C-alpha positions as CSV (number, residue, x, y, z in Angstrom):
1,M,67.5,164.9,120.4
2,S,69.8,162.8,118.3
3,A,66.8,161.2,116.5
4,I,65.4,164.6,115.7
5,K,68.7,165.8,114.3
6,D,69.0,162.6,112.2
7,F,65.5,163.2,110.8
8,I,66.2,166.8,109.9
9,S,69.5,166.0,108.3
10,L,68.5,162.9,106.3
11,R,64.8,162.5,106.0
12,A,63.1,165.9,106.3
13,P,61.7,167.3,103.0
14,D,63.7,170.3,101.6
15,W,61.0,172.8,102.4
16,L,61.5,172.0,106.1
17,F,65.2,171.1,106.1
18,I,66.6,174.3,104.5
19,P,64.8,176.8,106.7
20,L,65.7,174.8,109.8
21,I,69.4,174.6,108.8
22,N,69.5,178.4,108.0
23,L,67.7,179.2,111.3
24,N,70.2,177.1,113.2
25,N,73.1,178.8,111.5
26,L,71.7,182.2,112.2
27,F,71.2,181.3,115.8
28,K,74.8,180.1,116.1
29,R,76.1,183.2,114.2
30,R,77.4,181.3,111.3
31,G,77.5,183.2,108.0
32,V,76.7,180.3,105.7
33,R,73.2,180.0,104.1
34,V,71.8,177.1,102.2
35,F,69.5,177.3,99.1
36,L,67.9,174.6,97.0
37,V,68.9,174.9,93.3
38,D,67.4,171.8,91.9
39,K,66.5,168.3,93.2
40,N,69.5,167.2,95.4
41,I,71.6,170.2,94.4
42,Y,72.2,172.8,97.1
43,R,74.0,176.1,96.9
44,L,75.9,177.3,100.0
45,Q,76.9,180.9,100.3
46,D,78.8,183.0,102.8
47,Q,80.2,186.5,102.6
48,D,83.1,185.4,100.4
49,T,82.4,182.2,98.5
50,V,79.7,180.0,96.9
51,I,79.8,176.2,96.6
52,Y,77.3,173.7,95.2
53,T,77.0,170.3,96.7
54,C,74.6,167.4,96.6
55,R,74.9,165.5,99.8
56,R,73.2,166.7,103.0
57,S,75.6,164.7,105.1
58,R,78.5,166.9,103.8
59,L,76.9,170.3,104.3
60,R,78.1,170.9,107.8
61,R,81.8,170.9,106.8
62,Y,81.2,174.3,105.1
63,F,79.4,176.0,108.0
64,F,82.6,177.5,109.4
65,G,83.6,179.0,106.1
66,I,83.4,177.6,102.6
67,Q,86.8,178.9,101.4
68,E,88.4,177.7,104.7
69,Q,87.1,174.2,104.0
70,C,88.5,174.2,100.5
71,N,91.8,175.5,101.9
72,L,91.8,172.8,104.6
73,L,91.4,170.1,101.9
74,S,94.4,171.6,100.0
75,R,96.5,171.3,103.2
76,I,95.4,167.7,103.7
77,Y,96.8,167.1,100.2
78,L,100.0,168.9,101.1
79,L,99.6,171.5,98.4
80,E,101.1,174.3,100.5
81,H,104.5,172.6,99.7
82,V,104.2,173.4,96.0
83,F,105.3,176.8,94.6
84,L,102.6,177.9,92.1
85,N,102.5,180.3,89.1
86,N,99.4,181.6,87.3
87,D,98.2,179.2,84.6
88,D,99.9,176.1,86.2
89,I,97.9,173.0,85.5
90,I,96.3,170.8,88.2
91,I,94.5,167.6,87.4
92,D,92.1,166.3,90.0
93,C,91.3,162.6,90.0
94,G,88.4,162.0,92.2
95,A,87.2,165.6,92.2
96,N,83.9,165.1,94.0
97,N,82.3,168.6,94.1
98,G,85.5,170.2,92.9
99,E,86.7,171.8,96.1
100,I,90.3,171.7,95.0
101,G,89.2,173.7,91.9
102,I,87.8,176.4,94.2
103,W,91.1,176.5,96.1
104,A,93.0,176.6,92.7
105,K,91.1,179.8,91.7
106,Q,93.1,181.7,94.3
107,Y,96.2,181.0,92.2
108,Q,94.6,181.2,88.8
109,L,95.5,177.6,88.0
110,K,94.1,175.7,85.1
111,Y,91.9,173.0,86.6
112,Y,90.9,169.6,85.0
113,A,88.6,167.4,87.0
114,F,87.6,163.7,86.7
115,E,84.5,162.6,88.6
116,P,82.2,159.8,87.4
117,E,79.4,160.3,89.9
118,P,76.6,162.2,88.1
119,L,75.5,164.6,90.9
120,E,79.0,165.3,92.1
121,S,80.2,166.0,88.6
122,R,77.4,168.4,88.0
123,C,78.3,170.2,91.2
124,C,81.9,170.3,90.1
125,D,80.7,171.9,86.8
126,L,78.8,174.5,88.8
127,N,81.7,175.2,91.1
128,N,84.4,175.5,88.5
129,Y,83.1,175.8,84.9
130,N,80.1,178.1,85.2
131,G,77.8,175.1,84.9
132,K,79.2,173.9,81.6
133,A,79.7,170.1,81.5
134,K,83.5,170.2,81.5
135,T,84.1,167.8,84.4
136,I,85.2,164.5,82.8
137,R,82.7,161.9,83.7
138,K,84.9,158.9,83.2
139,G,87.0,156.8,85.5
140,L,90.7,157.0,85.3
141,W,92.3,153.5,84.9
142,S,95.2,151.7,83.4
143,S,93.4,151.3,80.0
144,K,90.5,152.6,78.0
145,T,87.7,150.2,78.6
146,T,84.3,149.7,80.3
147,L,84.3,148.6,84.0
148,R,81.9,148.2,86.9
149,W,81.5,151.2,89.1
150,Y,80.8,150.4,92.7
151,S,78.9,153.5,93.7
152,N,78.6,154.8,97.3
153,P,78.5,158.5,96.9
154,E,77.0,159.4,100.2
155,S,80.2,158.5,101.9
156,A,82.4,159.4,99.0
157,D,83.6,155.8,98.7
158,S,82.7,155.0,95.0
159,S,85.4,152.9,93.3
160,L,86.3,150.9,90.3
161,I,87.6,148.3,92.7
162,K,84.9,146.0,94.1
163,T,83.7,147.1,97.5
164,S,81.7,145.4,100.2
165,N,78.8,147.9,100.5
166,P,78.0,149.6,97.2
167,V,74.7,151.4,97.0
168,F,74.4,150.3,93.4
169,V,76.6,149.0,90.6
170,N,76.7,150.2,87.0
171,E,79.2,150.3,84.2
172,I,81.2,153.3,83.2
173,K,83.8,154.1,80.6
174,T,87.4,154.6,81.7
175,T,90.3,156.4,80.2
176,T,93.9,157.0,81.0
177,L,96.0,160.0,81.9
178,D,98.3,159.0,79.0
179,D,95.5,159.4,76.5
180,F,94.0,162.6,78.2
181,I,97.3,164.5,78.3
182,Q,98.4,163.5,74.8
183,K,95.0,164.4,73.3
184,N,94.9,167.8,75.0
185,N,98.5,168.6,74.0
186,I,99.4,169.3,77.6
187,D,103.2,169.7,77.9
188,R,103.5,170.1,81.7
189,V,101.3,169.4,84.7
190,R,102.3,171.1,88.0
191,I,100.1,168.9,90.3
192,L,98.3,165.6,89.9
193,K,95.9,165.1,92.8
194,L,95.1,161.4,93.0
195,E,92.3,160.0,95.1
196,A,90.9,156.9,93.4
197,E,89.4,155.0,96.4
198,G,92.0,152.2,96.1
199,A,92.6,152.3,92.3
200,E,95.6,154.6,92.6
201,P,98.1,152.0,91.2
202,E,95.9,151.4,88.1
203,V,95.6,155.2,87.5
204,L,99.4,155.5,87.6
205,M,99.9,152.5,85.3
206,G,97.8,154.4,82.8
207,A,100.1,157.4,83.1
208,L,103.5,155.9,82.6
209,K,104.1,157.6,79.2
210,I,103.4,161.1,80.6
211,L,104.8,160.9,84.2
212,H,107.8,162.9,83.0
213,K,105.4,165.8,82.3
214,I,104.2,165.9,85.9
215,D,106.1,167.9,88.6
216,Y,104.2,166.9,91.8
217,I,101.8,164.0,92.5
218,T,99.8,164.0,95.8
219,V,98.2,160.6,96.5
220,D,95.7,159.4,99.0
221,C,97.1,155.9,99.7
222,G,94.6,155.2,102.6
223,Y,92.9,152.0,103.5
224,E,90.2,152.0,100.8
225,R,91.2,149.3,98.3
226,G,88.5,146.7,97.8
227,V,86.6,144.5,100.2
228,E,89.7,144.1,102.4
229,R,90.2,147.8,102.7
230,K,93.9,147.7,102.0
231,H,96.3,150.7,101.6
232,T,98.0,151.4,98.3
233,F,101.2,153.0,99.5
234,I,103.7,150.2,98.6
235,E,102.4,149.9,95.0
236,V,102.2,153.7,94.5
237,Y,105.7,154.2,96.0
238,S,107.2,151.5,93.8
239,I,105.8,152.9,90.6
240,L,106.7,156.5,91.3
241,K,110.2,155.7,92.6
242,S,110.8,153.8,89.3
243,Y,109.9,157.0,87.4
244,N,112.1,159.4,89.3
245,F,109.7,160.6,92.0
246,D,110.4,160.8,95.7
247,I,108.4,161.7,98.8
248,V,108.7,165.3,100.0
249,A,105.8,165.5,102.5
250,A,103.3,163.3,104.2
251,E,100.0,163.5,106.1
252,F,99.6,160.3,108.1
253,R,96.0,160.7,109.3
254,R,94.7,160.4,105.8
255,V,97.8,158.5,104.5
256,V,98.5,161.2,101.9
257,F,101.9,161.5,100.3
258,L,103.3,164.3,98.1
259,F,105.8,163.1,95.5
260,K,108.1,165.4,93.6
261,R,110.0,164.5,90.4
262,Y,113.8,164.4,91.0
263,D,114.7,167.0,88.3
264,I,112.3,169.7,89.6
265,P,114.3,172.5,91.3
């Protein structure tokens, strides 16, 4: 039975895979239906929400409710601890499909997404920008340069830090939060969500000039850095403590910490 499920999930052609998935959801009284939009791009729809995604291995997470999955991700990143107003700005480093953007729509936030993976960034565009190519397809780093991108999108482990098992390696352009915020004349960022697969310290080093403009920073410091799979908490804490941030909440299963600037009431 397990072999059959693996075949359906990973190797069956779309003309077979999609009807079987929808039939299974119907049988189990799940409201989510799956549609093929383009090669490797799927639209999932339930009674309330639509989401586009590109990885079969990640479809099942939405089968118990698309909005609920996006809300769950917001709780993992501790965003329920932040008081929000309409038009507050959230910057999403490591946006993937842009699920945080879907969550942000509930609060009418202004959403900026960074995602270098081509298929994921296209889904993020579909989910948050009506399909317009507004997801920033550059890596965030400590400087503007060109670096190797160690791509492993199926497991959401792509990184600018060398990993042990990339599916392929190519070069991408990088930018900094300093440059992005200054060029876009952004005066204040309510939330920076930082998930850089081990490159969190470098992203923060590229944001030192504008950290005073950010109220909250939620950081995944988990064991994802490089071949040795190290955590990044010590480096992240050291940088943010030096720039007047302190921890206000933590999620230890994913090693996520929410930092707040001292002078924010």
